[in-house]
C-alpha positions as CSV (number, residue, x, y, z in Angstrom):
1,M,114.8,67.2,97.4
2,K,114.3,70.7,98.9
3,K,115.3,71.6,102.4
4,R,111.7,71.9,103.7
5,E,110.8,68.6,102.2
6,L,113.8,66.9,103.8
7,E,113.1,68.4,107.2
8,G,109.5,67.3,107.0
9,L,110.5,63.8,106.0
10,V,113.0,63.6,108.8
11,G,110.4,64.8,111.3
12,R,107.9,62.2,110.1
13,I,110.5,59.5,110.3
14,R,111.5,60.5,113.9
15,Q,107.8,60.7,114.9
16,T,107.2,57.2,113.5
17,R,110.3,55.8,115.1
18,R,109.5,57.2,118.5
19,A,105.9,55.8,118.3
20,N,107.2,52.4,117.2
21,A,110.0,52.5,119.8
22,A,107.4,53.2,122.6
23,E,105.3,50.2,121.4
24,S,108.2,47.9,121.0
25,D,109.8,48.9,124.3
26,A,106.7,47.8,126.1
27,A,106.5,44.6,124.1
28,A,110.2,43.6,123.9
29,G,111.4,45.0,127.3
30,L,114.2,47.0,125.6
31,A,117.2,47.9,127.6
32,P,117.0,51.4,129.2
33,G,120.1,52.7,127.3
34,A,118.7,51.7,123.9
35,L,116.6,54.8,123.5
36,D,119.6,57.0,124.3
37,Q,121.6,55.2,121.6
38,I,118.8,55.8,119.1
39,D,118.6,59.5,120.1
40,G,122.4,59.7,119.6
41,L,122.1,58.1,116.2
42,E,119.3,60.5,115.2
43,Q,121.5,63.4,116.2
44,R,124.4,62.1,114.2
45,V,122.1,61.6,111.2
46,A,120.8,65.2,111.6
47,H,124.3,66.5,111.7
48,L,125.2,64.5,108.5
49,E,122.1,65.9,106.8
50,R,123.2,69.5,107.6
51,L,126.6,68.7,106.2
52,L,125.1,67.3,103.1
53,E,122.9,70.4,102.7
54,G,125.9,72.6,103.0
55,F,127.7,70.5,100.4
56,Q,124.8,70.8,98.0
57,D,124.7,74.5,98.5
58,S,128.4,74.8,97.8
59,V,128.1,72.7,94.6
60,Y,125.1,74.8,93.4
61,R,127.0,78.0,94.0
62,E,130.1,76.7,92.1
63,S,128.0,75.5,89.2
64,E,126.3,78.9,89.0
65,R,129.7,80.6,89.0
66,H,130.9,78.3,86.2
67,A,127.7,78.9,84.2
68,S,128.2,82.6,84.4
69,M,131.8,82.3,83.3
70,I,130.9,80.2,80.4
71,T,128.2,82.6,79.3
72,E,130.6,85.5,79.6
73,L,133.2,83.6,77.4
74,Q,130.5,82.7,74.9
75,L,129.6,86.4,74.5
76,K,133.2,87.4,74.0
77,V,133.7,84.9,71.2
78,E,130.7,85.8,69.2
79,P,131.7,86.9,65.7
80,G,130.5,90.5,66.2
81,A,132.2,90.9,69.5
82,M,135.4,89.1,68.3
83,S,135.7,91.3,65.2
84,A,135.2,94.5,67.3
85,A,137.8,93.3,69.8
86,L,140.3,92.6,67.0
87,A,139.7,95.9,65.4
88,E,140.2,97.7,68.7
89,D,143.4,95.8,69.2
90,A,144.6,96.7,65.7
91,R,143.9,100.4,66.4
92,N,145.7,100.2,69.7
93,R,148.8,98.7,68.1
94,G,148.8,101.1,65.2
95,L,148.2,98.4,62.5
């Protein structure tokens, strides 16, 4: 899920929760501190979502780094590149 999609989803969930909370507060006579607890939980969830996004970015960067390393190694072990490297090594050693 992309960052914008995730932010939009979280926004819609929060909007829906607030609307439902306002309706249920009036109907259920919710304790005054309950909304503060919900806001606190929403902040914690938002923090966890930011941490998760950072982790996903880190994993993506690491996978890209590994992919480039693998590509570089594959290019080095191609038959043409390998024979050229062996010939250069033989010339350098005087064989």
